[in-house]
ZASEVO-865314 format. One record per residue (C-alpha): residue in one letter; x negated, y negated, z negated; residue number from 1. Coordinates in steps of 0.02 Angstrom, whole numbers, plus 32768, in hexadecimal, padded with zeros to 4 digits. Layout:
<nodes>
+------+------+-------+------+-----+
! rest ! east ! north !   up !  nr !
+------+------+-------+------+-----+
!    A !    X !     Y !    Z ! NUM !
...
+------+------+-------+------+-----+
</nodes>
This chain:
<nodes>
+------+------+-------+------+-----+
! rest ! east ! north !   up !  nr !
+------+------+-------+------+-----+
!    M ! 5245 !  30B2 ! 8C94 !   1 !
!    I ! 5229 !  3159 ! 8CEA !   2 !
!    H ! 52E3 !  317D ! 8CE6 !   3 !
!    Q ! 537F !  3118 ! 8CC3 !   4 !
!    W ! 53C5 !  3160 ! 8C22 !   5 !
!    K ! 545D !  310A ! 8BD9 !   6 !
!    I ! 5486 !  30D6 ! 8B27 !   7 !
!    K ! 5530 !  309C ! 8AE5 !   8 !
!    Y ! 5584 !  30DC ! 8B83 !   9 !
!    Q ! 5622 !  30ED ! 8B1C !  10 !
!    D ! 5649 !  30BE ! 8A69 !  11 !
!    S ! 564A !  3171 ! 8A29 !  12 !
!    D ! 5595 !  3182 ! 8A63 !  13 !
!    F ! 555C !  310B ! 89DB !  14 !
!    L ! 5590 !  3138 ! 892A !  15 !
!    V ! 5554 !  30CF ! 8896 !  16 !
!    H ! 556F !  30FD ! 87E0 !  17 !
!    E ! 5538 !  307D ! 875F !  18 !
!    V ! 54D3 !  30BC ! 86CB !  19 !
!    S ! 5515 !  3043 ! 864A !  20 !
!    L ! 54CF !  3008 ! 85A5 !  21 !
!    Q ! 5564 !  3038 ! 853C !  22 !
!    P ! 55B0 !  2FB1 ! 84CD !  23 !
!    E ! 55D7 !  2FCA ! 8415 !  24 !
!    Y ! 5683 !  301A ! 840C !  25 !
!    K ! 56FE !  2FEE ! 8381 !  26 !
!    K ! 57AC !  3019 ! 8349 !  27 !
!    I ! 5838 !  2FC9 ! 83AE !  28 !
!    S ! 586E !  2F68 ! 8313 !  29 !
!    E ! 57C1 !  2F16 ! 830C !  30 !
!    S ! 57B4 !  2EF5 ! 83C7 !  31 !
!    T ! 57DC !  2E6D ! 8444 !  32 !
!    Y ! 578B !  2EBE ! 84DE !  33 !
!    S ! 57AD !  2F5A ! 8544 !  34 !
!    Y ! 5719 !  2FAE ! 859A !  35 !
!    I ! 5754 !  2FF7 ! 863F !  36 !
!    W ! 5705 !  3064 ! 86C3 !  37 !
!    V ! 572D !  301E ! 876F !  38 !
!    T ! 5712 !  306D ! 881B !  39 !
!    K ! 5723 !  3005 ! 88B8 !  40 !
!    R ! 5713 !  300B ! 8974 !  41 !
!    G ! 570A !  2F76 ! 89EA !  42 !
!    Y ! 5702 !  2EF1 ! 8962 !  43 !
!    T ! 5671 !  2E92 ! 8915 !  44 !
!    T ! 5666 !  2E8F ! 8858 !  45 !
!    F ! 5693 !  2DD5 ! 885B !  46 !
!    E ! 5734 !  2DFD ! 88B9 !  47 !
!    V ! 575F !  2E86 ! 883B !  48 !
!    I ! 5744 !  2E0D ! 87AA !  49 !
!    D ! 57C2 !  2D96 ! 87F9 !  50 !
!    L ! 583B !  2E23 ! 8823 !  51 !
!    I ! 583C !  2E6A ! 8773 !  52 !
!    G ! 5843 !  2DBE ! 8722 !  53 !
!    E ! 58D9 !  2D8B ! 878C !  54 !
!    F ! 5934 !  2E2E ! 8767 !  55 !
!    L ! 5918 !  2E23 ! 86AB !  56 !
!    E ! 5939 !  2D67 ! 86AB !  57 !
!    I ! 5895 !  2D40 ! 8655 !  58 !
!    D ! 580A !  2CC8 ! 8686 !  59 !
!    R ! 5786 !  2D13 ! 86F9 !  60 !
!    H ! 5702 !  2CEE ! 8674 !  61 !
!    E ! 575D !  2D6B ! 8604 !  62 !
!    V ! 5731 !  2DF4 ! 8680 !  63 !
!    A ! 567A !  2E25 ! 8671 !  64 !
!    V ! 5604 !  2E9F ! 86C5 !  65 !
!    Q ! 5554 !  2EE0 ! 86A9 !  66 !
!    G ! 5524 !  2EEE ! 8760 !  67 !
!    L ! 555B !  2EAD ! 880A !  68 !
!    K ! 558B !  2F2D ! 888F !  69 !
!    D ! 559A !  2F12 ! 894A !  70 !
!    E ! 563A !  2F29 ! 89AC !  71 !
!    D ! 55F8 !  2FAF ! 8A23 !  72 !
!    G ! 55F9 !  3057 ! 89CD !  73 !
!    I ! 565C !  30A5 ! 8940 !  74 !
!    T ! 561D !  3061 ! 889B !  75 !
!    S ! 5648 !  3083 ! 87E5 !  76 !
!    Q ! 561D !  3011 ! 8754 !  77 !
!    L ! 5647 !  2FDB ! 86A3 !  78 !
!    M ! 56A9 !  2F3A ! 8688 !  79 !
!    S ! 56F4 !  2EE3 ! 85F1 !  80 !
!    V ! 5799 !  2E84 ! 85EB !  81 !
!    K ! 57D4 !  2E16 ! 855B !  82 !
!    V ! 5876 !  2E73 ! 8541 !  83 !
!    I ! 58A6 !  2F1A ! 84F4 !  84 !
!    L ! 58DA !  2F82 ! 8589 !  85 !
!    E ! 595F !  3008 ! 8581 !  86 !
!    E ! 597A !  309A ! 85F7 !  87 !
!    S ! 5A10 !  3042 ! 8643 !  88 !
!    D ! 59A1 !  2FAD ! 8670 !  89 !
!    I ! 5926 !  3020 ! 86C8 !  90 !
!    A ! 59B0 !  3079 ! 8726 !  91 !
!    R ! 59FA !  2FD4 ! 8763 !  92 !
!    F ! 5951 !  2F91 ! 8799 !  93 !
!    N ! 5922 !  3030 ! 87F6 !  94 !
!    K ! 59CA !  3032 ! 884D !  95 !
!    R ! 59AD !  2F80 ! 888A !  96 !
!    A ! 58F3 !  2F87 ! 88B6 !  97 !
!    G ! 58C6 !  303F ! 88C4 !  98 !
!    G ! 58FF !  3063 ! 8976 !  99 !
!    G ! 58D0 !  3039 ! 8A29 ! 100 !
!    S ! 5826 !  302E ! 8A7D ! 101 !
!    R ! 57EC !  2FB1 ! 89F8 ! 102 !
!    W ! 5817 !  2FE2 ! 8947 ! 103 !
!    V ! 57ED !  2FCC ! 8891 ! 104 !
!    R ! 5819 !  304B ! 880B ! 105 !
!    I ! 580B !  3046 ! 874E ! 106 !
!    D ! 57D9 !  30FA ! 872A ! 107 !
!    R ! 57E4 !  30F2 ! 866C ! 108 !
!    V ! 57CB !  308C ! 85D0 ! 109 !
!    N ! 5725 !  30BE ! 8583 ! 110 !
!    G ! 574D !  306B ! 84DD ! 111 !
!    F ! 5767 !  2FC6 ! 8486 ! 112 !
!    G ! 56FB !  2F44 ! 842F ! 113 !
!    D ! 56E5 !  2E8F ! 83F9 ! 114 !
!    K ! 5666 !  2E54 ! 847C ! 115 !
!    H ! 5662 !  2E4A ! 8538 ! 116 !
!    V ! 55DF !  2EAD ! 8599 ! 117 !
!    Q ! 5546 !  2E48 ! 85CC ! 118 !
!    A ! 54FF !  2E2C ! 8679 ! 119 !
!    K ! 5466 !  2E96 ! 86A5 ! 120 !
!    K ! 5478 !  2EFD ! 8605 ! 121 !
!    L ! 5472 !  2FA4 ! 865F ! 122 !
!    H ! 53F5 !  302E ! 867D ! 123 !
!    G ! 540E !  3032 ! 8738 ! 124 !
!    N ! 5471 !  3090 ! 87BC ! 125 !
!    V ! 5478 !  3141 ! 8800 ! 126 !
!    F ! 548A !  314A ! 88BE ! 127 !
!    T ! 54C8 !  31DA ! 8928 ! 128 !
!    I ! 54A8 !  31AB ! 89DD ! 129 !
!    T ! 54D1 !  3201 ! 8A80 ! 130 !
!    L ! 545D !  31D2 ! 8B11 ! 131 !
!    R ! 549E !  31FA ! 8BBF ! 132 !
!    N ! 5466 !  320B ! 8C74 ! 133 !
!    F ! 53C9 !  3271 ! 8C54 ! 134 !
!    K ! 537A !  32E0 ! 8CD6 ! 135 !
!    Q ! 534D !  338D ! 8C98 ! 136 !
!    Q ! 5292 !  336E ! 8C83 ! 137 !
!    P ! 529B !  32CA ! 8C23 ! 138 !
!    A ! 531C !  3318 ! 8BAD ! 139 !
!    E ! 52A5 !  33A9 ! 8B8F ! 140 !
!    N ! 5212 !  3332 ! 8B77 ! 141 !
!    L ! 5272 !  32D3 ! 8AF1 ! 142 !
!    E ! 52A7 !  3371 ! 8A96 ! 143 !
!    K ! 51F6 !  33B6 ! 8A9C ! 144 !
!    H ! 51AB !  3312 ! 8A5D ! 145 !
!    L ! 5222 !  3304 ! 89CA ! 146 !
!    A ! 520A !  33BA ! 899A ! 147 !
!    A ! 5151 !  3392 ! 8980 ! 148 !
!    N ! 5161 !  32DC ! 8947 ! 149 !
!    K ! 51F7 !  32B8 ! 88DA ! 150 !
!    N ! 51AC !  321A ! 888D ! 151 !
!    F ! 51AD !  3185 ! 8903 ! 152 !
!    T ! 515E !  30DA ! 88E4 ! 153 !
!    Y ! 51AC !  3048 ! 893F ! 154 !
!    I ! 5194 !  2F8C ! 894E ! 155 !
!    N ! 5220 !  2F3F ! 88E8 ! 156 !
!    Y ! 5262 !  2ECB ! 896F ! 157 !
!    Y ! 5311 !  2E85 ! 896F ! 158 !
!    D ! 5373 !  2EC8 ! 8A03 ! 159 !
!    N ! 53EC !  2E74 ! 8A7C ! 160 !
!    Q ! 5489 !  2E8C ! 8A10 ! 161 !
!    R ! 543B !  2E0D ! 899A ! 162 !
!    F ! 5447 !  2D8E ! 8A26 ! 163 !
!    G ! 54F5 !  2DAB ! 8A6E ! 164 !
!    L ! 558E !  2E19 ! 8A7E ! 165 !
!    P ! 5590 !  2EAF ! 8AF5 ! 166 !
!    G ! 5593 !  2E74 ! 8BA9 ! 167 !
!    G ! 5549 !  2DCC ! 8B7B ! 168 !
!    P ! 5522 !  2D42 ! 8B91 ! 169 !
!    Y ! 5498 !  2D58 ! 8B11 ! 170 !
!    V ! 5493 !  2CA9 ! 8AC9 ! 171 !
!    T ! 54B5 !  2CC1 ! 8A0F ! 172 !
!    H ! 5402 !  2C8E ! 89E5 ! 173 !
!    L ! 5417 !  2BF2 ! 8A50 ! 174 !
!    I ! 54AD !  2BBE ! 89E6 ! 175 !
!    G ! 543C !  2BCB ! 894E ! 176 !
!    K ! 53AF !  2B6D ! 89A4 ! 177 !
!    E ! 5422 !  2ADA ! 89CD ! 178 !
!    I ! 5467 !  2AD8 ! 891B ! 179 !
!    V ! 53B6 !  2AD3 ! 88D4 ! 180 !
!    E ! 538B !  2A43 ! 8949 ! 181 !
!    G ! 542A !  29E5 ! 891C ! 182 !
!    N ! 5470 !  29EE ! 89CD ! 183 !
!    W ! 5522 !  2A1A ! 899C ! 184 !
!    K ! 556B !  29FD ! 8A49 ! 185 !
!    G ! 54ED !  2A75 ! 8A95 ! 186 !
!    A ! 5513 !  2AF4 ! 8A0C ! 187 !
!    F ! 55CD !  2AE5 ! 8A32 ! 188 !
!    E ! 55B1 !  2B00 ! 8AED ! 189 !
!    Y ! 554D !  2B9E ! 8ACC ! 190 !
!    Y ! 55D2 !  2BD5 ! 8A4F ! 191 !
!    V ! 5658 !  2BC7 ! 8AD5 ! 192 !
!    Q ! 55EC !  2C30 ! 8B4A ! 193 !
!    S ! 55C2 !  2CB3 ! 8AC7 ! 194 !
!    G ! 566B !  2D06 ! 8AAE ! 195 !
!    N ! 565F !  2CF3 ! 89F0 ! 196 !
!    H ! 5714 !  2CB9 ! 89ED ! 197 !
!    K ! 57C2 !  2CF3 ! 8A1F ! 198 !
!    N ! 57D5 !  2C83 ! 8AB7 ! 199 !
!    E ! 5797 !  2BDE ! 8AFF ! 200 !
!    Q ! 583D !  2B86 ! 8AE3 ! 201 !
!    D ! 5835 !  2BB2 ! 8A2A ! 202 !
!    V ! 5783 !  2B6D ! 8A1D ! 203 !
!    H ! 57AC !  2AC7 ! 8A70 ! 204 !
!    G ! 584B !  2ABA ! 8A08 ! 205 !
!    R ! 57E5 !  2ACB ! 8969 ! 206 !
!    L ! 5769 !  2A4A ! 89A9 ! 207 !
!    K ! 57F5 !  29CD ! 89C3 ! 208 !
!    I ! 583C !  29EE ! 8916 ! 209 !
!    V ! 5798 !  29DA ! 88B6 ! 210 !
!    G ! 5762 !  2945 ! 891E ! 211 !
!    G ! 56AF !  2968 ! 8951 ! 212 !
!    Y ! 562A !  29E8 ! 897F ! 213 !
!    E ! 55D3 !  29E9 ! 88D6 ! 214 !
!    S ! 5679 !  29F2 ! 887B ! 215 !
!    F ! 56A7 !  2A85 ! 88E9 ! 216 !
!    F ! 5615 !  2AEC ! 88A7 ! 217 !
!    R ! 5637 !  2AB2 ! 87F6 ! 218 !
!    S ! 56E6 !  2AFA ! 8809 ! 219 !
!    L ! 56A8 !  2BA8 ! 8837 ! 220 !
!    D ! 5686 !  2C35 ! 87BE ! 221 !
!    R ! 55DC !  2C06 ! 8778 ! 222 !
!    R ! 55A3 !  2CBB ! 878C ! 223 !
!    K ! 55B8 !  2CA4 ! 8848 ! 224 !
!    V ! 5551 !  2C04 ! 8849 ! 225 !
!    K ! 54CA !  2C5D ! 87E5 ! 226 !
!    F ! 54CE !  2CEA ! 8864 ! 227 !
!    F ! 54AF !  2C71 ! 88F5 ! 228 !
!    I ! 5419 !  2C27 ! 889B ! 229 !
!    S ! 53DB !  2CD6 ! 8871 ! 230 !
!    A ! 53E8 !  2D04 ! 892A ! 231 !
!    H ! 5376 !  2C70 ! 8953 ! 232 !
!    N ! 52FE !  2CAD ! 88CD ! 233 !
!    S ! 5303 !  2D5A ! 8919 ! 234 !
!    M ! 52C9 !  2D1C ! 89C3 ! 235 !
!    L ! 5240 !  2CB4 ! 8972 ! 236 !
!    W ! 5205 !  2D4D ! 8913 ! 237 !
!    N ! 520A !  2DC0 ! 89AB ! 238 !
!    L ! 519D !  2D47 ! 8A0D ! 239 !
!    A ! 5124 !  2D30 ! 897C ! 240 !
!    V ! 510C !  2DEC ! 8968 ! 241 !
!    S ! 50F7 !  2E06 ! 8A23 ! 242 !
!    S ! 5072 !  2D7E ! 8A29 ! 243 !
!    M ! 5019 !  2DCB ! 8994 ! 244 !
!    L ! 5011 !  2E76 ! 89E7 ! 245 !
!    M ! 4FD1 !  2E2D ! 8A89 ! 246 !
!    E ! 4F4E !  2DC1 ! 8A33 ! 247 !
!    T ! 4F0B !  2E55 ! 89CF ! 248 !
!    G ! 4F02 !  2EC0 ! 8A6C ! 249 !
!    V ! 4F73 !  2F4C ! 8A2E ! 250 !
!    G ! 500B !  2F24 ! 8A98 ! 251 !
!    A ! 5047 !  2F25 ! 8B4C ! 252 !
!    L ! 50DD !  2EC3 ! 8B88 ! 253 !
!    K ! 517C !  2F22 ! 8BAF ! 254 !
!    K ! 521C !  2ED3 ! 8BEE ! 255 !
!    F ! 52B4 !  2EE9 ! 8B7E ! 256 !
!    E ! 535C !  2EC0 ! 8BCA ! 257 !
!    H ! 53AB !  2E1C ! 8B90 ! 258 !
!    I ! 531A !  2DEE ! 8B1C ! 259 !
!    G ! 5285 !  2DE8 ! 8B91 ! 260 !
!    A ! 51D5 !  2E2E ! 8B8C ! 261 !
!    L ! 5192 !  2E6A ! 8AE4 ! 262 !
!    A ! 50F0 !  2EC2 ! 8AB8 ! 263 !
!    V ! 50F2 !  2F78 ! 8A84 ! 264 !
!    P ! 505C !  2FE1 ! 8A4C ! 265 !
!    I ! 4FF0 !  3027 ! 8AD7 ! 266 !
!    C ! 4FD9 !  30CD ! 8A7C ! 267 !
!    S ! 501A !  311D ! 89DC ! 268 !
!    K ! 4F70 !  3123 ! 8985 ! 269 !
!    Q ! 4F51 !  3068 ! 8982 ! 270 !
!    A ! 4F4C !  300C ! 88DC ! 271 !
!    L ! 4FDB !  2F90 ! 88D5 ! 272 !
!    P ! 4FF4 !  2EF5 ! 8868 ! 273 !
!    S ! 506C !  2F14 ! 87DA ! 274 !
!    L ! 50B7 !  2E66 ! 87C3 ! 275 !
!    C ! 50E0 !  2DCE ! 882D ! 276 !
!    S ! 510A !  2D21 ! 87EC ! 277 !
!    C ! 514C !  2C93 ! 8856 ! 278 !
!    K ! 51B0 !  2BF3 ! 8849 ! 279 !
!    G ! 5269 !  2C0C ! 882D ! 280 !
!    F ! 5306 !  2BB8 ! 87EB ! 281 !
!    E ! 538F !  2BD8 ! 876D ! 282 !
!    Y ! 543E !  2B98 ! 8756 ! 283 !
!    D ! 544D !  2B4A ! 86A9 ! 284 !
!    E ! 5503 !  2B66 ! 8679 ! 285 !
!    G ! 54F6 !  2AF9 ! 85DF ! 286 !
!    Y ! 54C4 !  2A5E ! 8642 ! 287 !
!    N ! 5516 !  2A97 ! 86E5 ! 288 !
!    S ! 5473 !  2A77 ! 8742 ! 289 !
!    V ! 53E2 !  2ACD ! 879A ! 290 !
!    I ! 533B !  2ADB ! 8742 ! 291 !
!    S ! 5292 !  2B1E ! 8778 ! 292 !
!    Q ! 5272 !  2BCF ! 8739 ! 293 !
!    P ! 51DE !  2C3D ! 876E ! 294 !
!    I ! 5209 !  2CEA ! 87B1 ! 295 !
!    N ! 51A8 !  2D7A ! 8764 ! 296 !
!    R ! 51D3 !  2E24 ! 87AB ! 297 !
!    S ! 5182 !  2ECE ! 87C2 ! 298 !
!    V ! 513E !  2EE7 ! 8871 ! 299 !
!    I ! 5150 !  2FA3 ! 8873 ! 300 !
!    G ! 51CD !  3021 ! 8833 ! 301 !
!    T ! 51CE !  30DE ! 882D ! 302 !
!    T ! 5262 !  3153 ! 8839 ! 303 !
!    K ! 527F !  320E ! 8847 ! 304 !
!    L ! 52D4 !  323C ! 88EB ! 305 !
!    F ! 533E !  32D8 ! 88FC ! 306 !
!    F ! 5366 !  3324 ! 89A5 ! 307 !
!    L ! 5414 !  336D ! 898A ! 308 !
!    D ! 544C !  33AB ! 8A33 ! 309 !
!    S ! 5434 !  33AE ! 8AEF ! 310 !
!    S ! 54BE !  33DE ! 8B68 ! 311 !
!    D ! 550E !  33B5 ! 8C0F ! 312 !
!    D ! 5547 !  3301 ! 8C1D ! 313 !
!    E ! 5600 !  330A ! 8C47 ! 314 !
!    L ! 5600 !  3253 ! 8C7B ! 315 !
!    H ! 556B !  3263 ! 8CF1 ! 316 !
!    P ! 5578 !  3305 ! 8D55 ! 317 !
!    G ! 54D4 !  3360 ! 8D6A ! 318 !
!    M ! 5483 !  3300 ! 8CDB ! 319 !
!    K ! 5462 !  3323 ! 8C23 ! 320 !
!    K ! 5490 !  32CB ! 8B82 ! 321 !
!    V ! 542D !  32D2 ! 8AE0 ! 322 !
!    V ! 5463 !  32AC ! 8A2E ! 323 !
!    L ! 53EC !  325F ! 89AE ! 324 !
!    S ! 5403 !  322F ! 88F8 ! 325 !
!    F ! 5399 !  31C4 ! 8885 ! 326 !
!    M ! 53A2 !  3145 ! 87F8 ! 327 !
!    L ! 5362 !  3093 ! 87FC ! 328 !
!    P ! 5351 !  3010 ! 8773 ! 329 !
!    T ! 53BD !  2F76 ! 8780 ! 330 !
!    G ! 537D !  2EFC ! 8802 ! 331 !
!    S ! 5338 !  2F7F ! 8879 ! 332 !
!    Y ! 538B !  2FA1 ! 8920 ! 333 !
!    A ! 53B1 !  3051 ! 895B ! 334 !
!    T ! 53B8 !  301D ! 8A11 ! 335 !
!    M ! 5309 !  2FD3 ! 8A05 ! 336 !
!    V ! 52C8 !  3072 ! 89B4 ! 337 !
!    I ! 5310 !  30D9 ! 8A43 ! 338 !
!    K ! 52C9 !  3066 ! 8AC8 ! 339 !
!    Q ! 521B !  3070 ! 8A7C ! 340 !
!    L ! 5229 !  312C ! 8A64 ! 341 !
!    M ! 5256 !  3145 ! 8B1C ! 342 !
!    E ! 51C9 !  30D1 ! 8B55 ! 343 !
!    Y ! 5150 !  313E ! 8AF4 ! 344 !
!    V ! 5199 !  31E7 ! 8B2A ! 345 !
!    D ! 519E !  31AF ! 8BE0 ! 346 !
!    S ! 50E9 !  3176 ! 8BD8 ! 347 !
!    Q ! 50B8 !  3224 ! 8B9C ! 348 !
!    G ! 5104 !  326E ! 8C3A ! 349 !
+------+------+-------+------+-----+
</nodes>
């Protein structure tokens, strides 16, 4: 990089608003589910599922989401709960969970229905992102570039948040790899390292109760086990795409923090492959087992980038901050789009 810009410097720099596929709403008398709009800071979606389930005294499988959101940033999304919520329930929950540096808030009930929301049934997410620590000229270069080029094509790589929680260690994909290979002890050891739990004592206590490493993972929320396997798939796919770009001569390796070197296009006018297929795996909930499942995913994506503002960076004296906004389909990573954008803008001088 020509300069060391910063992303996600603080949670309010990274705002995510889910663009949901709305469920079919019904009268309360015909409904068993409430559809709620939830905003959170400092929690993963999995943690919020547990938090809401515990508060409402319902099983965690009766709390459903369309998309998974990371813990760093302020994110808003649609969820369903198998209970008819009243305003008093919302007030009590927000009083309990809506304060402090980490918080979750139920903003409203969107409506009611007779089905839970389904995973991945969403249009995408809108991001409003503040980038910090810019020198004057790079900030001007970015603004000038986006004024002339609002549409940006990116390689649809998975970014580091797919492979670990903020601050690391980034081993989520290694948990999935060990599960796929049947090495349950290795998967457990990576799980302990990963931070995907409340504390180490709690993890070892659960292990003792269930009586074995494989049983430990069987006792977890199956959505979490699926996520670990998906993280392994994500790394396999990243490496397959990078190899494809290098073999076809359209890519050059760039180092991405926590995930290694990946190929990005050498110039914007090169023809790029549209699809990549590689070996992958899936968690079969019906048989509680892992099966082979090819991964087919678009190599490239395109979004419209809006440059909203440039001003003095109050957290880095003498530097600038810039604010961008754009929408991405589900499965694309805003941080990866920004990293590739800045690689390109920097290369243009």
